[in-house]
Z-matrix of the N, CA and C atoms (Angstrom, degrees):
N
C 1 1.463
C 2 1.535 1 109.21
N 3 1.346 2 118.34 1 130.87
C 4 1.463 3 119.78 2 179.07
C 5 1.523 4 111.09 3 -65.46
N 6 1.321 5 116.56 4 147.96
C 7 1.461 6 120.09 5 179.94
C 8 1.518 7 110.42 6 -71.35
N 9 1.318 8 115.48 7 148.69
C 10 1.462 9 120.50 8 178.79
C 11 1.524 10 109.33 9 -81.73
N 12 1.324 11 118.08 10 140.31
C 13 1.460 12 119.66 11 -178.69
C 14 1.524 13 111.82 12 -65.27
N 15 1.317 14 115.57 13 141.85
C 16 1.468 15 121.59 14 178.73
C 17 1.523 16 108.79 15 -94.13
N 18 1.310 17 115.36 16 126.01
C 19 1.463 18 120.96 17 -173.10
C 20 1.526 19 110.34 18 -121.43
N 21 1.313 20 115.58 19 125.04
C 22 1.461 21 122.08 20 177.74
C 23 1.524 22 109.10 21 -79.88
N 24 1.331 23 116.08 22 128.72
C 25 1.466 24 121.88 23 178.09
C 26 1.531 25 107.26 24 -116.65
N 27 1.312 26 116.60 25 108.27
C 28 1.463 27 120.42 26 -177.27
C 29 1.522 28 109.07 27 -72.73
N 30 1.314 29 116.68 28 122.79
C 31 1.452 30 121.97 29 -174.85
C 32 1.532 31 111.77 30 -69.17
N 33 1.319 32 115.59 31 154.42
C 34 1.464 33 121.59 32 171.85
C 35 1.532 34 108.02 33 -96.16
N 36 1.323 35 117.66 34 178.03
C 37 1.463 36 121.25 35 176.72
C 38 1.525 37 109.52 36 -142.79
N 39 1.338 38 115.92 37 165.36
C 40 1.463 39 120.38 38 -175.85
C 41 1.524 40 111.07 39 -84.08
N 42 1.331 41 116.01 40 67.21
C 43 1.465 42 119.92 41 178.98
C 44 1.523 43 112.18 42 -66.95
N 45 1.326 44 117.89 43 -16.62
C 46 1.464 45 119.95 44 175.47
C 47 1.525 46 111.13 45 -75.17
N 48 1.328 47 117.19 46 -12.84
C 49 1.458 48 122.32 47 175.11
C 50 1.514 49 110.42 48 -112.75
N 51 1.346 50 115.45 49 -125.73
C 52 1.464 51 118.96 50 -177.36
C 53 1.528 52 113.10 51 -102.00
N 54 1.331 53 117.32 52 8.79
C 55 1.469 54 122.77 53 176.01
C 56 1.525 55 112.90 54 58.55
N 57 1.326 56 117.00 55 34.46
C 58 1.468 57 120.81 56 179.07
C 59 1.522 58 112.45 57 -101.89
N 60 1.342 59 118.05 58 -0.06
C 61 1.467 60 120.25 59 -177.10
C 62 1.527 61 110.18 60 -132.93
N 63 1.330 62 115.31 61 145.50
C 64 1.447 63 120.25 62 167.30
C 65 1.524 64 107.85 63 -75.56
N 66 1.324 65 116.22 64 145.92
C 67 1.460 66 121.65 65 178.29
C 68 1.521 67 108.92 66 -139.85
N 69 1.310 68 116.33 67 138.58
C 70 1.467 69 119.39 68 174.76
C 71 1.518 70 108.87 69 -165.49
N 72 1.321 71 115.61 70 143.41
C 73 1.453 72 120.41 71 175.84
C 74 1.527 73 110.11 72 -71.20
N 75 1.312 74 116.40 73 137.47
C 76 1.462 75 120.61 74 175.71
C 77 1.529 76 111.16 75 -63.04
N 78 1.320 77 116.52 76 -21.15
C 79 1.461 78 119.80 77 -177.16
C 80 1.522 79 113.11 78 -64.44
N 81 1.336 80 117.77 79 -27.47
C 82 1.464 81 118.64 80 175.11
C 83 1.531 82 109.89 81 -59.64
N 84 1.321 83 115.58 82 -44.84
C 85 1.460 84 120.81 83 -178.03
C 86 1.527 85 110.81 84 -69.71
N 87 1.324 86 115.74 85 -39.84
C 88 1.461 87 118.89 86 178.82
C 89 1.530 88 110.54 87 -64.03
N 90 1.329 89 116.38 88 -42.52
C 91 1.465 90 119.76 89 -178.96
C 92 1.526 91 111.40 90 -60.41
N 93 1.331 92 116.28 91 -42.56
C 94 1.466 93 120.21 92 179.14
C 95 1.523 94 110.75 93 -67.31
N 96 1.320 95 116.94 94 -44.55
C 97 1.472 96 120.44 95 179.14
C 98 1.523 97 111.42 96 -61.74
N 99 1.333 98 117.00 97 -46.10
C 100 1.458 99 120.51 98 -178.74
C 101 1.526 100 111.49 99 -63.50
N 102 1.328 101 116.07 100 -26.65
C 103 1.468 102 120.42 101 179.24
C 104 1.522 103 112.31 102 -85.86
N 105 1.351 104 116.88 103 -4.01
C 106 1.456 105 120.28 104 175.47
C 107 1.510 106 115.81 105 105.72
N 108 1.343 107 117.70 106 6.43
C 109 1.453 108 120.44 107 -179.75
C 110 1.527 109 112.67 108 -104.40
N 111 1.324 110 115.87 109 171.76
C 112 1.455 111 122.93 110 175.88
C 113 1.529 112 108.43 111 -116.69
N 114 1.350 113 117.72 112 108.63
C 115 1.460 114 120.49 113 -176.81
C 116 1.532 115 112.34 114 -88.21
N 117 1.329 116 115.70 115 143.38
C 118 1.460 117 122.61 116 177.36
C 119 1.526 118 108.45 117 -129.78
N 120 1.336 119 117.78 118 123.69
C 121 1.450 120 121.73 119 178.46
C 122 1.524 121 111.29 120 -72.11
N 123 1.326 122 116.49 121 133.17
C 124 1.457 123 122.22 122 -176.53
C 125 1.531 124 110.14 123 -113.32
N 126 1.333 125 118.00 124 117.49
C 127 1.472 126 121.12 125 177.49
C 128 1.519 127 111.22 126 -81.76
N 129 1.324 128 116.33 127 177.09
C 130 1.467 129 121.18 128 -177.10
C 131 1.527 130 110.39 129 -90.74
N 132 1.305 131 114.87 130 70.04
C 133 1.465 132 121.35 131 179.70
C 134 1.523 133 107.26 132 -118.87
N 135 1.312 134 115.68 133 112.36
C 136 1.462 135 121.20 134 -173.48
C 137 1.522 136 111.75 135 -57.40
N 138 1.332 137 116.63 136 -36.41
C 139 1.461 138 120.33 137 -178.10
C 140 1.527 139 112.92 138 -65.76
N 141 1.336 140 117.72 139 -14.42
C 142 1.459 141 121.21 140 179.15
C 143 1.520 142 113.51 141 -88.65
N 144 1.323 143 117.01 142 -12.14
C 145 1.462 144 120.15 143 -172.11
C 146 1.524 145 111.92 144 -57.82
N 147 1.319 146 117.61 145 -50.31
C 148 1.467 147 120.39 146 -178.28
C 149 1.522 148 111.91 147 -62.86
N 150 1.319 149 116.88 148 -34.86
C 151 1.466 150 120.84 149 178.28
C 152 1.524 151 110.34 150 -65.85
N 153 1.331 152 116.07 151 -45.21
C 154 1.468 153 120.19 152 179.61
C 155 1.524 154 110.54 153 -62.49
N 156 1.317 155 116.78 154 -42.32
C 157 1.467 156 120.77 155 179.87
C 158 1.525 157 110.96 156 -62.94
N 159 1.319 158 115.94 157 -38.37
C 160 1.463 159 120.90 158 -173.46
C 161 1.522 160 113.38 159 -84.29
N 162 1.325 161 118.52 160 -37.14
C 163 1.458 162 120.87 161 -164.06
C 164 1.527 163 115.82 162 -107.73
N 165 1.324 164 118.35 163 -3.26
C 166 1.464 165 119.76 164 179.93
C 167 1.521 166 110.42 165 -110.43
N 168 1.334 167 114.79 166 156.01
C 169 1.461 168 120.72 167 -174.82
C 170 1.524 169 113.28 168 -90.96
N 171 1.311 170 117.71 169 -18.41
C 172 1.457 171 122.02 170 -179.90
C 173 1.508 172 109.30 171 -165.01
N 174 1.336 173 115.94 172 166.71
C 175 1.459 174 120.20 173 178.81
C 176 1.523 175 109.71 174 -131.84
N 177 1.334 176 114.91 175 135.55
C 178 1.460 177 122.87 176 173.36
C 179 1.519 178 107.60 177 -109.55
N 180 1.319 179 115.82 178 117.12
C 181 1.462 180 122.89 179 179.51
C 182 1.519 181 107.59 180 -100.97
N 183 1.320 182 117.40 181 115.27
C 184 1.467 183 122.49 182 -166.95
C 185 1.530 184 111.92 183 -92.79
N 186 1.338 185 114.61 184 177.79
C 187 1.457 186 120.95 185 178.58
C 188 1.518 187 112.45 186 -70.13
N 189 1.318 188 115.27 187 166.08
C 190 1.458 189 121.14 188 179.11
C 191 1.515 190 109.72 189 168.94
N 192 1.331 191 115.59 190 174.39
C 193 1.471 192 120.85 191 178.73
C 194 1.514 193 108.54 192 -129.49
N 195 1.323 194 115.17 193 105.59
C 196 1.458 195 120.31 194 178.53
C 197 1.519 196 108.24 195 -155.77
N 198 1.311 197 115.71 196 157.23
C 199 1.461 198 120.67 197 -176.65
C 200 1.516 199 111.67 198 -81.03
N 201 1.324 200 115.54 199 137.90
C 202 1.462 201 122.09 200 169.09
C 203 1.527 202 108.44 201 -93.89
N 204 1.326 203 118.89 202 169.40
C 205 1.473 204 120.80 203 177.95
C 206 1.531 205 111.41 204 -58.93
N 207 1.318 206 116.42 205 148.89
C 208 1.462 207 120.89 206 -177.10
C 209 1.525 208 111.91 207 -55.59
N 210 1.336 209 116.95 208 -35.04
C 211 1.466 210 119.64 209 -176.84
C 212 1.532 211 112.47 210 -71.85
N 213 1.299 212 118.23 211 -6.72
C 214 1.459 213 121.20 212 176.35
C 215 1.528 214 112.12 213 -87.49
N 216 1.320 215 117.20 214 -0.54
C 217 1.462 216 121.95 215 -179.90
C 218 1.526 217 110.31 216 -109.03
N 219 1.316 218 115.89 217 164.31
C 220 1.453 219 120.60 218 175.49
C 221 1.528 220 109.96 219 -55.32
N 222 1.327 221 118.14 220 148.21
C 223 1.469 222 120.75 221 -177.01
C 224 1.531 223 112.42 222 -51.76
N 225 1.327 224 114.72 223 131.91
C 226 1.455 225 120.39 224 177.75
C 227 1.509 226 115.00 225 83.31
N 228 1.342 227 117.77 226 0.22
C 229 1.463 228 120.58 227 -178.67
C 230 1.529 229 110.29 228 -117.72
N 231 1.330 230 115.80 229 150.32
C 232 1.458 231 121.93 230 179.51
C 233 1.523 232 109.26 231 -137.94
N 234 1.312 233 115.77 232 161.89
C 235 1.459 234 121.21 233 -178.33
C 236 1.520 235 111.77 234 -71.85
N 237 1.319 236 114.83 235 148.29
C 238 1.460 237 121.92 236 172.69
C 239 1.529 238 111.43 237 -95.50
N 240 1.324 239 116.38 238 -2.93
C 241 1.471 240 121.21 239 -177.59
C 242 1.527 241 110.74 240 -83.88
N 243 1.332 242 117.34 241 160.54
C 244 1.464 243 120.69 242 178.58
C 245 1.528 244 111.44 243 -77.26
N 246 1.329 245 117.52 244 160.39
C 247 1.467 246 120.08 245 173.88
C 248 1.527 247 110.18 246 -71.00
N 249 1.328 248 116.33 247 166.32
C 250 1.459 249 120.46 248 -179.32
C 251 1.516 250 111.13 249 -149.64
N 252 1.334 251 115.23 250 144.49
C 253 1.465 252 120.39 251 172.62
C 254 1.524 253 110.94 252 -64.90
N 255 1.303 254 116.20 253 -21.23
C 256 1.465 255 121.42 254 -177.83
C 257 1.526 256 111.91 255 -61.18
N 258 1.323 257 117.52 256 -35.64
C 259 1.451 258 120.94 257 -167.00
C 260 1.525 259 113.27 258 -56.55
N 261 1.325 260 117.41 259 -51.96
C 262 1.473 261 120.26 260 -173.42
C 263 1.523 262 111.61 261 -64.19
N 264 1.337 263 116.50 262 -41.24
C 265 1.463 264 120.42 263 -179.87
C 266 1.526 265 110.48 264 -67.11
N 267 1.312 266 115.91 265 -46.61
C 268 1.462 267 119.63 266 -178.96
C 269 1.528 268 111.16 267 -64.83
N 270 1.304 269 116.68 268 -42.38
C 271 1.463 270 119.97 269 179.88
C 272 1.528 271 110.96 270 -58.74
N 273 1.317 272 117.33 271 -45.46
C 274 1.462 273 120.81 272 -178.75
C 275 1.525 274 111.30 273 -62.92
N 276 1.324 275 116.63 274 -42.38
C 277 1.463 276 120.67 275 -177.99
C 278 1.526 277 111.18 276 -68.56
N 279 1.323 278 116.76 277 -51.32
C 280 1.465 279 120.46 278 -176.91
C 281 1.526 280 110.43 279 -64.15
N 282 1.315 281 117.06 280 -41.18
C 283 1.463 282 120.79 281 179.37
C 284 1.529 283 111.43 282 -60.03
N 285 1.337 284 116.14 283 -41.85
C 286 1.464 285 120.17 284 179.35
C 287 1.522 286 111.19 285 -68.30
N 288 1.325 287 117.78 286 -40.43
C 289 1.461 288 120.24 287 179.32
C 290 1.527 289 111.05 288 -64.18
N 291 1.322 290 116.73 289 -40.65
C 292 1.460 291 120.10 290 177.43
C 293 1.524 292 109.99 291 -63.06
N 294 1.331 293 117.01 292 -45.79
C 295 1.470 294 121.17 293 -178.39
C 296 1.523 295 111.87 294 -62.43
N 297 1.351 296 116.57 295 -34.20
C 298 1.460 297 120.99 296 -177.53
C 299 1.529 298 113.18 297 -89.89
N 300 1.324 299 117.36 298 -2.88
C 301 1.460 300 120.07 299 -179.21
C 302 1.514 301 113.52 300 74.06
N 303 1.336 302 117.12 301 21.50
C 304 1.468 303 120.70 302 178.67
C 305 1.529 304 109.58 303 -87.68
N 306 1.343 305 118.22 304 149.50
C 307 1.463 306 120.88 305 -173.74
C 308 1.531 307 113.90 306 -62.24
N 309 1.338 308 114.30 307 136.17
C 310 1.457 309 122.89 308 177.42
C 311 1.521 310 108.49 309 -132.30
N 312 1.340 311 115.74 310 129.73
C 313 1.464 312 121.50 311 171.42
C 314 1.521 313 107.27 312 -122.79
N 315 1.320 314 116.37 313 120.76
C 316 1.459 315 121.28 314 178.62
C 317 1.511 316 110.61 315 -111.37
N 318 1.329 317 116.37 316 135.60
C 319 1.459 318 121.68 317 178.58
C 320 1.521 319 108.83 318 -122.66
N 321 1.328 320 116.75 319 128.00
C 322 1.460 321 124.59 320 179.45
C 323 1.533 322 110.27 321 56.60
N 324 1.321 323 119.28 322 -110.57
C 325 1.470 324 120.36 323 177.88
C 326 1.519 325 111.00 324 -60.03
N 327 1.331 326 116.91 325 -30.62
C 328 1.459 327 120.50 326 176.97
C 329 1.513 328 112.12 327 -65.60
N 330 1.328 329 117.46 328 -35.84
C 331 1.459 330 120.53 329 174.68
C 332 1.520 331 109.95 330 -65.55
N 333 1.327 332 116.90 331 -40.84
C 334 1.462 333 120.58 332 -178.70
C 335 1.527 334 110.70 333 -66.00
N 336 1.323 335 117.58 334 -37.24
C 337 1.457 336 121.42 335 175.38
C 338 1.527 337 110.06 336 -61.26
N 339 1.326 338 116.85 337 -49.90
C 340 1.462 339 121.58 338 179.04
C 341 1.522 340 110.43 339 -59.43
N 342 1.321 341 116.75 340 -42.86
C 343 1.457 342 121.26 341 -178.20
C 344 1.525 343 111.57 342 -62.36
N 345 1.322 344 116.39 343 -49.19
C 346 1.464 345 119.96 344 -175.01
C 347 1.525 346 112.18 345 -71.01
N 348 1.319 347 117.93 346 -29.79
C 349 1.460 348 120.15 347 174.58
C 350 1.520 349 111.45 348 -67.97
N 351 1.326 350 115.61 349 -12.67
C 352 1.458 351 120.71 350 177.58
C 353 1.535 352 111.41 351 -117.15
N 354 1.329 353 115.80 352 30.69
C 355 1.455 354 121.04 353 168.64
C 356 1.510 355 117.72 354 89.06
N 357 1.328 356 118.93 355 3.71
C 358 1.465 357 120.83 356 178.13
C 359 1.531 358 110.60 357 -78.46
N 360 1.317 359 115.94 358 162.46
C 361 1.461 360 122.12 359 174.47
C 362 1.524 361 109.24 360 -122.12
N 363 1.333 362 115.81 361 150.84
C 364 1.452 363 122.50 362 -177.25
C 365 1.522 364 112.10 363 -106.97
N 366 1.321 365 115.63 364 153.80
C 367 1.458 366 123.15 365 165.05
C 368 1.521 367 106.56 366 -101.01
N 369 1.332 368 119.32 367 127.70
C 370 1.466 369 120.51 368 -177.35
C 371 1.518 370 114.33 369 -72.92
N 372 1.346 371 117.14 370 -17.12
C 373 1.467 372 120.67 371 -179.07
C 374 1.522 373 107.88 372 -143.12
N 375 1.326 374 116.18 373 99.90
C 376 1.462 375 120.74 374 -175.05
C 377 1.527 376 111.51 375 -62.93
N 378 1.330 377 117.56 376 -31.33
C 379 1.463 378 119.98 377 -178.92
C 380 1.529 379 110.89 378 -66.46
N 381 1.324 380 116.13 379 -33.34
C 382 1.467 381 119.79 380 178.90
C 383 1.526 382 111.47 381 -82.57
N 384 1.318 383 116.81 382 -27.03
C 385 1.463 384 121.49 383 -174.83
C 386 1.521 385 112.76 384 -80.89
N 387 1.323 386 117.40 385 -36.28
C 388 1.464 387 121.65 386 -174.25
C 389 1.526 388 110.39 387 -108.24
N 390 1.333 389 118.51 388 117.35
C 391 1.472 390 120.08 389 176.70
C 392 1.526 391 110.52 390 -59.70
N 393 1.321 392 116.03 391 136.56
C 394 1.470 393 121.62 392 178.14
C 395 1.524 394 112.47 393 55.66
N 396 1.329 395 115.84 394 37.26
C 397 1.468 396 120.15 395 179.60
C 398 1.517 397 111.44 396 -66.07
N 399 1.322 398 115.14 397 149.03
C 400 1.457 399 120.36 398 168.75
C 401 1.522 400 109.39 399 -63.68
N 402 1.322 401 117.06 400 163.57
C 403 1.462 402 120.55 401 171.21
C 404 1.527 403 107.17 402 -74.64
N 405 1.335 404 116.27 403 108.74
C 406 1.462 405 120.79 404 -175.00
C 407 1.529 406 113.13 405 -100.43
N 408 1.298 407 118.15 406 2.25
C 409 1.466 408 119.57 407 -175.43
C 410 1.519 409 110.62 408 -127.12
N 411 1.319 410 114.84 409 56.32
C 412 1.469 411 120.40 410 -176.81
C 413 1.516 412 109.68 411 -139.40
N 414 1.308 413 116.26 412 109.60
C 415 1.465 414 121.14 413 179.98
C 416 1.523 415 110.70 414 -62.37
N 417 1.324 416 114.91 415 140.55
C 418 1.450 417 120.45 416 177.12
C 419 1.511 418 114.20 417 88.13
N 420 1.325 419 117.12 418 -10.23
C 421 1.458 420 120.22 419 -179.65
C 422 1.523 421 110.13 420 -87.89
N 423 1.318 422 116.40 421 137.78
C 424 1.458 423 121.67 422 177.77
C 425 1.523 424 110.07 423 -111.05
N 426 1.324 425 115.97 424 150.25
C 427 1.456 426 120.99 425 173.04
C 428 1.521 427 108.51 426 -149.54
N 429 1.314 428 115.63 427 164.56
C 430 1.463 429 120.82 428 -176.64
C 431 1.527 430 110.57 429 -89.34
N 432 1.329 431 115.57 430 142.18
C 433 1.459 432 120.76 431 169.61
C 434 1.527 433 108.60 432 -120.46
N 435 1.320 434 115.01 433 156.14
C 436 1.455 435 121.98 434 176.28
C 437 1.527 436 108.36 435 -113.14
N 438 1.320 437 116.29 436 124.27
C 439 1.459 438 122.41 437 -177.96
C 440 1.526 439 109.19 438 -91.42
N 441 1.323 440 116.36 439 135.94
C 442 1.452 441 121.85 440 -175.96
C 443 1.530 442 110.36 441 -72.02
N 444 1.304 443 115.32 442 125.80
C 445 1.457 444 121.14 443 179.81
C 446 1.531 445 110.50 444 -61.10
N 447 1.323 446 116.27 445 135.99
C 448 1.453 447 121.81 446 179.07
C 449 1.512 448 114.53 447 85.46
N 450 1.334 449 117.78 448 -4.30
C 451 1.465 450 120.87 449 178.54
C 452 1.524 451 110.00 450 -76.90
N 453 1.325 452 115.78 451 162.89
C 454 1.460 453 120.67 452 175.34
C 455 1.533 454 110.30 453 -60.84
N 456 1.331 455 116.10 454 -38.59
C 457 1.460 456 120.56 455 179.54
C 458 1.518 457 111.09 456 -61.59
N 459 1.331 458 116.85 457 -42.78
C 460 1.464 459 120.43 458 178.62
C 461 1.519 460 110.72 459 -60.67
N 462 1.327 461 116.41 460 -38.75
C 463 1.461 462 120.12 461 178.20
C 464 1.513 463 112.76 462 -65.08
N 465 1.324 464 117.20 463 -34.83
C 466 1.467 465 121.02 464 178.71
C 467 1.526 466 111.18 465 -70.68
N 468 1.331 467 115.82 466 -48.30
C 469 1.459 468 120.71 467 -168.75
C 470 1.523 469 112.29 468 -85.50
N 471 1.337 470 116.85 469 -33.95
C 472 1.454 471 119.52 470 178.89
C 473 1.507 472 114.06 471 72.14
N 474 1.335 473 116.47 472 25.44
C 475 1.459 474 120.99 473 177.87
C 476 1.514 475 108.45 474 -144.90
N 477 1.326 476 116.18 475 156.47
C 478 1.453 477 120.12 476 179.90
C 479 1.520 478 112.06 477 -93.54
N 480 1.321 479 116.96 478 -32.24
C 481 1.467 480 122.51 479 179.63
C 482 1.515 481 109.74 480 -118.25
N 483 1.335 482 114.81 481 151.80
C 484 1.462 483 120.09 482 -179.03
C 485 1.519 484 108.30 483 -151.55
N 486 1.324 485 116.40 484 140.79
C 487 1.464 486 121.59 485 173.18
C 488 1.530 487 108.04 486 -92.78
N 489 1.328 488 115.71 487 124.45
C 490 1.465 489 120.13 488 -177.80
C 491 1.524 490 110.08 489 -131.45
N 492 1.325 491 115.67 490 166.77
C 493 1.459 492 121.11 491 175.65
C 494 1.527 493 109.76 492 -87.52
N 495 1.298 494 116.51 493 174.50
C 496 1.460 495 118.83 494 -177.56
C 497 1.521 496 110.38 495 -155.36
N 498 1.319 497 117.77 496 121.43
C 499 1.463 498 121.46 497 165.68
C 500 1.524 499 109.97 498 -158.61
N 501 1.334 500 113.39 499 90.00
C 502 1.457 501 120.58 500 177.32
C 503 1.521 502 109.05 501 -152.08
N 504 1.322 503 116.20 502 143.40
C 505 1.463 504 121.23 503 177.34
C 506 1.525 505 110.79 504 -93.84
N 507 1.339 506 116.73 505 -39.39
C 508 1.452 507 121.37 506 -177.71
C 509 1.531 508 109.98 507 -93.20
N 510 1.341 509 115.63 508 158.29
C 511 1.465 510 119.24 509 -178.37
C 512 1.514 511 109.65 510 -155.08
N 513 1.320 512 115.49 511 155.38
C 514 1.462 513 121.11 512 174.79
C 515 1.528 514 108.56 513 -68.31
N 516 1.334 515 115.92 514 122.92
C 517 1.457 516 121.09 515 -176.09
C 518 1.521 517 112.95 516 -109.66
N 519 1.319 518 117.20 517 -24.09
C 520 1.467 519 121.75 518 -178.46
C 521 1.513 520 108.89 519 -144.20
N 522 1.317 521 117.16 520 128.06
C 523 1.460 522 121.71 521 -176.50
C 524 1.519 523 111.23 522 -83.76
N 525 1.335 524 115.38 523 143.54
C 526 1.448 525 121.39 524 174.86
C 527 1.519 526 110.78 525 -87.36
N 528 1.320 527 116.27 526 168.14
C 529 1.452 528 121.86 527 179.18
C 530 1.526 529 110.30 528 -62.45
N 531 1.319 530 116.41 529 129.47
C 532 1.455 531 120.71 530 178.86
C 533 1.516 532 114.31 531 84.77
N 534 1.336 533 117.51 532 2.61
C 535 1.465 534 121.79 533 177.01
C 536 1.523 535 108.07 534 -108.86
N 537 1.316 536 117.01 535 129.55
C 538 1.462 537 120.28 536 176.56
C 539 1.521 538 109.50 537 -113.72
N 540 1.311 539 115.39 538 148.01
C 541 1.461 540 121.44 539 171.35
C 542 1.522 541 107.12 540 -86.64
N 543 1.321 542 117.12 541 117.65
C 544 1.465 543 120.12 542 -175.92
C 545 1.525 544 112.97 543 -102.02
N 546 1.332 545 117.50 544 0.11
C 547 1.465 546 120.85 545 173.72
C 548 1.530 547 108.77 546 -160.58
N 549 1.322 548 115.38 547 148.93
C 550 1.466 549 122.31 548 176.75
C 551 1.528 550 109.15 549 -135.65
N 552 1.323 551 115.58 550 150.88
C 553 1.453 552 119.56 551 168.40
C 554 1.526 553 108.57 552 -80.84
N 555 1.314 554 117.70 553 173.00
C 556 1.464 555 121.10 554 -174.54
C 557 1.523 556 112.97 555 -65.99
N 558 1.330 557 117.76 556 -19.47
C 559 1.460 558 120.78 557 177.73
C 560 1.528 559 112.33 558 -91.13
N 561 1.337 560 117.04 559 2.81
C 562 1.454 561 121.50 560 176.82
C 563 1.508 562 115.51 561 95.70
N 564 1.330 563 118.44 562 -4.46
C 565 1.463 564 121.23 563 179.64
C 566 1.526 565 109.89 564 -66.20
N 567 1.336 566 116.37 565 137.15
C 568 1.461 567 121.58 566 179.26
C 569 1.527 568 109.46 567 -68.01
N 570 1.322 569 116.91 568 125.07
C 571 1.465 570 121.76 569 -177.45
C 572 1.522 571 113.16 570 -111.38
N 573 1.328 572 117.81 571 -10.83
C 574 1.459 573 120.73 572 176.87
C 575 1.525 574 108.52 573 -159.30
N 576 1.331 575 115.37 574 149.68
C 577 1.467 576 120.66 575 177.00
C 578 1.523 577 109.81 576 -134.38
N 579 1.334 578 114.94 577 161.97
C 580 1.455 579 122.54 578 173.47
C 581 1.524 580 107.95 579 -141.17
N 582 1.316 581 116.90 580 141.55
C 583 1.459 582 121.32 581 171.03
C 584 1.519 583 106.15 582 -91.69
N 585 1.315 584 116.52 583 109.44
C 586 1.465 585 120.93 584 -166.33
C 587 1.521 586 114.16 585 -63.97
N 588 1.328 587 118.11 586 -30.44
C 589 1.464 588 120.45 587 -177.32
C 590 1.522 589 113.49 588 -87.55
N 591 1.320 590 117.22 589 -4.06
C 592 1.469 591 121.88 590 -174.48
C 593 1.524 592 109.95 591 -97.94
N 594 1.335 593 118.89 592 143.42
C 595 1.472 594 120.20 593 178.87
C 596 1.527 595 113.84 594 -58.43
N 597 1.349 596 117.25 595 -39.49
C 598 1.465 597 120.18 596 175.72
C 599 1.524 598 108.59 597 -159.67
N 600 1.330 599 116.14 598 93.15
C 601 1.463 600 123.21 599 172.74
C 602 1.515 601 106.37 600 -133.15
N 603 1.326 602 115.95 601 97.66
C 604 1.463 603 123.25 602 -169.79
C 605 1.519 604 109.28 603 -126.76
N 606 1.317 605 116.41 604 138.75
C 607 1.459 606 120.82 605 176.78
C 608 1.511 607 111.24 606 -126.77
N 609 1.330 608 116.02 607 139.32
C 610 1.466 609 123.22 608 175.17
C 611 1.519 610 108.39 609 -118.70
N 612 1.321 611 117.73 610 130.18
C 613 1.458 612 119.93 611 177.72
C 614 1.528 613 110.89 612 -75.97
N 615 1.316 614 117.04 613 -30.44
C 616 1.464 615 119.97 614 -178.79
C 617 1.530 616 110.30 615 -85.44
N 618 1.334 617 116.20 616 170.04
C 619 1.469 618 122.24 617 -176.38
C 620 1.531 619 109.87 618 -98.53
N 621 1.324 620 114.92 619 84.08
C 622 1.459 621 119.84 620 -178.87
C 623 1.517 622 111.64 621 -63.98
N 624 1.318 623 118.01 622 -27.70
C 625 1.469 624 120.20 623 -178.98
C 626 1.528 625 112.36 624 -59.40
N 627 1.327 626 117.43 625 -25.95
C 628 1.467 627 119.84 626 -179.38
C 629 1.519 628 112.40 627 -72.78
N 630 1.321 629 116.94 628 -9.53
C 631 1.463 630 121.57 629 174.66
C 632 1.531 631 111.76 630 -100.29
N 633 1.319 632 117.31 631 8.79
C 634 1.467 633 120.86 632 -172.91
C 635 1.523 634 112.90 633 -63.73
N 636 1.319 635 117.90 634 -26.06
C 637 1.470 636 120.70 635 -175.75
C 638 1.530 637 112.57 636 -95.76
N 639 1.341 638 117.41 637 3.59
C 640 1.468 639 120.75 638 -178.50
C 641 1.525 640 109.05 639 -130.29
N 642 1.321 641 115.80 640 167.72
C 643 1.457 642 120.66 641 174.32
C 644 1.526 643 108.68 642 -74.71
N 645 1.310 644 116.93 643 120.23
C 646 1.461 645 121.58 644 179.85
C 647 1.516 646 107.76 645 -154.38
N 648 1.313 647 116.57 646 130.97
C 649 1.467 648 120.27 647 -175.33
C 650 1.528 649 112.25 648 -58.96
N 651 1.323 650 117.17 649 -29.65
C 652 1.452 651 120.64 650 -178.93
C 653 1.514 652 114.28 651 -65.10
N 654 1.334 653 117.74 652 -18.53
C 655 1.464 654 120.25 653 178.48
C 656 1.531 655 111.94 654 -65.06
N 657 1.324 656 116.39 655 -15.65
C 658 1.464 657 119.75 656 175.23
C 659 1.529 658 111.78 657 -62.68
N 660 1.320 659 116.93 658 -22.58
C 661 1.465 660 119.74 659 177.74
C 662 1.524 661 110.19 660 -64.29
N 663 1.329 662 117.39 661 -41.27
C 664 1.466 663 119.92 662 177.75
C 665 1.524 664 111.00 663 -64.57
N 666 1.323 665 116.51 664 -39.40
C 667 1.468 666 119.61 665 179.36
C 668 1.527 667 110.59 666 -65.60
N 669 1.317 668 116.39 667 -40.67
C 670 1.471 669 119.17 668 178.85
C 671 1.520 670 110.90 669 -67.95
N 672 1.310 671 116.79 670 -37.42
C 673 1.469 672 121.09 671 178.07
C 674 1.523 673 110.87 672 -63.49
N 675 1.307 674 117.48 673 -49.38
C 676 1.464 675 120.63 674 179.66
C 677 1.523 676 110.79 675 -63.20
N 678 1.325 677 116.60 676 -38.57
C 679 1.463 678 119.81 677 176.87
C 680 1.520 679 110.75 678 -60.83
N 681 1.338 680 117.00 679 -41.40
C 682 1.459 681 120.72 680 178.03
C 683 1.524 682 110.86 681 -65.03
N 684 1.350 683 116.54 682 -37.20
C 685 1.468 684 120.63 683 177.80
C 686 1.527 685 111.46 684 -67.44
N 687 1.319 686 116.30 685 -22.73
C 688 1.463 687 121.06 686 177.45
C 689 1.517 688 111.92 687 -84.29
N 690 1.313 689 115.98 688 -4.77
C 691 1.464 690 120.41 689 -178.23
C 692 1.495 691 113.83 690 82.57
N 693 1.323 692 117.15 691 17.11
C 694 1.477 693 120.81 692 -178.21
C 695 1.526 694 111.33 693 -90.46
């Protein structure tokens, strides 16, 4: 039996509190396992960075709320989120995986990390940035997205429209060179990205892991990610 790919899952933390605990939904791990991979939680220990880069087959960068550097935002704007120890460790890992062509899947803040490492800029408050924006920061709320025809995401999911959840304050506002928006919400907010020159560097703004226990077309993204980590 072929070995299952080992996937690094960068942990989140309770930045909404005192940032003294790691936090992560079990659904991230279930989604990877159900797709055929073996997930390993990665803490913010600098000495582990080289090991993660060298010994894992892919990286899943999860959701969270933390500030990125000021230069990653539109001119004159800065994040309203708190700083995090997570940033430096995650940046080093994701940057190395992108450079080496190893699979990367970013979700919510993880998508924003992937985007900005490839030249995109963020808006710190999507409600202020987009006229007549949907409510994008409300847990449990669903809205429709439209997937771009011919994108890698469209090939994975096999559908043009998808109902997804939404809870994020920041959003990709300007695309970098070689980054395409592969899905948008009805108000025009970028809901997914792809790095076109990379074998598998995909970001989802919504939390697909929360659909891991139900039938949902978006779960095909996890299967495609694990397949890429297997070298298929």
